[in-house]
N, C-alpha and C positions, 0 to 999 in steps of 0.2 A: 447130381448127388441129392440126397435128402436133406432136410434141415438138420437132423441129427448127425448125419455124416459131416456137414460143414461146421458143426460145432466142434468136431474133432480136428478139423483142418484149419481154415482161416478164422474161424469164430463168428462167422455170419452165415445168413441163410442163402440158400439156392432155391429159386421158386420154380424151375423148370429143367427138363432133362435135355441132353443134347439133341440137335435135330435129327440125327440118325436113330436116336433111341427114344423119341418123344412118347411113344406108346407105352414105356414101361412104368410110368407113374412114380409116386414118391411115397415115403413112409409118412403117416399122419402124425401130427404132433399132439401133445396133450390140449385139453380145453383151456381157453384162456379165462381169466377171473370174471370178466364182465358177462361172458356167455353163460357161465356157471350160476351167476346172480339172476341173470334175466334170460330165461329160455324162451320168452315171448318174441325176442328180437330175431326174427328170421331174416335170412338174406332176401332182399327185395327181388321180385322178378320184374320184367320190362314195365308193365302197367303200374305196379307199386312204386318203381323207381321214378316213373314219370310223375306220379302224384307227389312224391317227396321232393322232387326238383322244382315242380310248380309251387309248392308251398315255400320252398327256400327263396325263390325268386320273387314271390308275392311280397316278401318283406321289404324288398327294395325297388320293385317295379312289376310290371305285368309279366307273369310267367305262363300265361294261358296259351300262348302260341308255341310252347315247347314241344319238340318232338324227340323221342328216343328211338334209336335204331340198334338192333342187335338182338343178342349179344354178338359182338364182332370177334371176341376171343374168350374161350372157356378154359380155364386151367384148375389145377387142384386147390390152389389158394386164392383164386379171384375169378371174377367174371367181369369183363369190360364191355361197356356200351358207348355209342357215340350219340351225343346229345346236341341238337340244334335249337337255337333260339334267335329269332329276328333281331338284328342289330348287335349280335354278339358273335365272337368267333366261335366255331365248333369246340365241343368239350369232349375229352375222354373221361368217362366216368367209371371208375374201378370199384367193384363191390368186393371186399375182402372177406373170405370165406374161411370159417373153421372147418377143415375137411372131416373131423371126428363127427360133428353135430350137423353140419350144413347150415349152421347159423352165422349171422354176421360176426366177423372177427373184429371188434371195436379196437382191441389193443393193436392189432396189426395196423389198421387203418390210422390210428394215431401216429405210430412210429414211422410209418411209411410217408405219411404227409409232413411230419417234421424233418425226416431225411431229405425229401424232396426240396422243401423250402430251404434247407441248409445248403444243399448243393446248388440250387438255383441263385441264391444270394451270394455265394462265395465263388462260384465258377464264371468269373467275368472277364478272363483275359483274352477270349477271341469269341466274338458274337456267331461265327460259324461253327463253333464246337460248344454245345451247351446241353442243358437239361430242359425238360418241358416246364413251363411256368405253372406252378401251383395255383389253384384257384379257391377252393374251399373244402372244408371236411365237415361230413355229417357223422360223427363219431358213433353214436348209438347203433347206427345202421351200417357201420363199417364201410361208409363211401367216401371215396377220395376223387375229387374232380381237378383235373388239369387240362391245360390246352391240349387240343387234338393236333397231332402231328401228321400232316400229309405225306405220302411217300411209302417207301417199303423198307424192310429190314436189310442189313448187309448180308444176312443168309439168303434172303430171296434173290438179292443180286447175284451172289455166288453160284446159285442153283440155276439161274437163268441162262438159257443158251446164247442170249444176245450179249452176255458179259464176256468180253476178251480178257486175255491174260494180262495186258497192260492196265485194263481197269481194275481187275482183282488186285493187282499190286497197289494201285492208287488207293483203294479201299483199305488195304493193310496200313499204308502210311497214314491215312486219316483216322483210323481206329487207334492207332498208337498215339497219335497226337491228341485225340480226346482223352484218353487214359492218362497221358502224361499231364494235361492241363487239370484233370480231375484230382490227381494226386498232389499236384503243386498247390491246390486249395486246401489241403489237409496235412501238409507235410510236418513230420515229427523228427526226433533225434534218430540217429542210426543206431542199430545193434545187430548182433549176429542173428542168423536164421534160428528159429526156435525148435531146433532138431530134438533136444531132450524133451521138450514139452509134448511132442509127438510120439514118443515112445510107447505110451500105453495104447494109443490108437493104433500104431503100427502092429502091436501085439494082437489086437483084435483082428486085424486083417490076416495075421498069420495063423490065427485059429478058425478063420472062416472057410467057406467052401473053395475059396481060391488056392488053399493049400494042395489041392488036387491037381493044379495046373503048373506045370514044370515052369513055364515062363513066369509065372507069378512067384514062385519059390525063388528063382533066380533074382527077381526084383526085390524081394525082401531081404536077401543076403546082400545085394548091392546098397540098398538103403542103410542097412546096418554097418557095413563096412565103410562107406564113404560119407557118413554123417559128419564126421570131424572136417573133412574137406569142404563140405557145404557150409559149414559154420565157421569157416576160417577167417572170413572178412565181414566187417560191418556192412549191413545193407540199409538202403533207404527205406524209411517207414512213413506210412500215411494212412488215412482212413481207408477202409476197404469197401470196394463196391460190392463184393460178395457173389455176384453173378455176371461177371463181365464176359461177354460172348457176342458173337456176331447177331444173335436173335434179338439182343437188347440194344442194338444201335440202329437207328432209323436214318435213312437217307432222304432228305428233303431238299431238292435243289443241290446247292453247294454246301448245305448245312448238314452236320452230323448231330444228332440228338441221341444222347445216352439215357435209357430208361432203367427203372427198377434197381437204382442205387440204394443201399441200405445204410451205409456209413455207421454201423453199430459199434465198431471197434477199430483200433489201430494196430496194424501189423506190417510185415514187410510187403513192399509193393509187388514183390515178385509173385506173390499169391494170385493177384488179379492178372498178371501178365501170363503166369502158366496157366490159369484157368481158361484164358482167352485162346492160346495157342493149342491146348489140348482139345477144345471144343472145335476149333478150326480143323485139326487133323482128322477128327472123326467125321465132320462134316465133308471132308474131300473124299470119303469113301461112300457118300451118298450117290446112288445111281446118276443123278443129274449133275453131279460135281465131278464125275470120274474124268471128265476131259481136262480138269485142273490138277488131277492127281500128281502127275509128273512134275508139277510146279509147287508142290507141297512145301518142300524144304525151302524154296525161295520165297514163298509166301510168309513162312514163319520168320525167316531171316529178315526180310523186309520190315516186318512189324518190330522185331527186337532191335534192329538197326535204328529205327526211328524212335522207339520208346526209351531204351537204355542200352547202348552198344556193350556196356560191360557184361551183359548177360551172354554175349559171345565171347567175352575174354575172361577177366579176373573173376567175375562172378558166375561163370558158366556152371561149375559145379552146384552151386545153390540153386540156380535156375532149374537145371536138369533133376536134382533131387526133389525139388517142389513138384515139378511137372510129373515125375513118376509116382510120386506120393499121392498127388490128386487124381492121376489116372487110375491108380489102383483102387481108390474109393469109388470111381465112376464105375468100374468093372464090377466091384463087389456089390454096389447096389442094383446093377443089371442082373447079376446072377440070381438075386432074390426073386426075379420075375421072368427069368429065362424059362420058357415053355417048350423049346426045342423046335419052333417053327422054323421055316426056311428063312425068314428075315432075322430071326434070333440067332440061328447058326451062323449066318453071315457076320451078325455083329459080334458073335463070340470069337470068330476068326480075326475079325478088325482088331479087337481088344488085345488078343494074343500077340499080334504082329506089332502093334504100336507099343505095347509094354516091352517086348523084346527088343525093338529099336531104341527106346528110351533107357533101358538097362545098359545097353551096349554103349550108347552115347555118354551116360553118366560115368561108367567105368573108364572110358578114354579120357574124359575130362578131368576126373579126379586123379587118374595115374599121371597125366600130363602136368597138373598143377603140383603133385608131389615131386615129380622130376625136376620142374623149374625151381621149386623151393630148395632142393637138395643142390642143384647147380649154383644157386644164388648163395647158398651157405658155404659152399666149397670155394667160391670166388672171393668171399670175404675172409 
């Protein structure tokens, strides 16, 4: 989903698309204030970044031997390099980019460094589940430096033919443990799911191109019909990761490192859980993950059992309502870039099937909750 879409959902930003739809891009945000004031502050390229880092390290020691490799990753909102300096651990250097102008996004670098530092400081319960260590910020240039994490993402592991089903299940357990520890660090008081607050955004979806899809229309009706069931019980609240998915979990030996946490707002923890399982279900349709497609339900169940078993019980309507709502926003953002190519036609079919499955699951869970409530009332 784009930044604008996530403002309508969990209130935080998503910086990249699902693995299966990564080529679709994102909606560009407005220019930030600092770029508007200083148009000379361009996003540094590799040689320019090397010079900036050498100047930084010259203040505390010799940076003449510093080397910068990459970029190792290019996204809509950032470019990441790997920096090496003798006597120091390798660094990941993230250059935040305003996609409208291509200039350095100083505001984004500032907020991201602050969020990273907050998570690093407070997520201390288990050293094998952590965030990267923040190193320094070069705000005018939109540069955030943090420790380099060796290893590969959970997505890469799931797409690898070497990963067996039991290892995939273990990765789900570890992913759920990371999110549980992350939320424990920012826990807040419980409240009901913000169904009413999502009403206007849902109306936007209902008036979009998705209205031409029968499965989407059925999903809209289910969200309207079962909103009360989803908001029937208070839910645990915490700060929001905002982009929790297998792409943003790095496996380094026995350590799981979560990256790109934004922690800009507090909301129901179910948003991060639903975001993760939605992305997981889309990833399972990737050609290299089809061998695990038959285990999709068990992978999701394993994650939820570890993170919060109530999402399979009393809070299941809330979890499924949130999953369906977020999946529709993913689909909506994709339709804006659907060019009818073979990969896009395939992804279109994946969205239809996934939305239909979530709609049916929400209907069953909400009806079951209603029956259980009626039985309890009758017994009393």
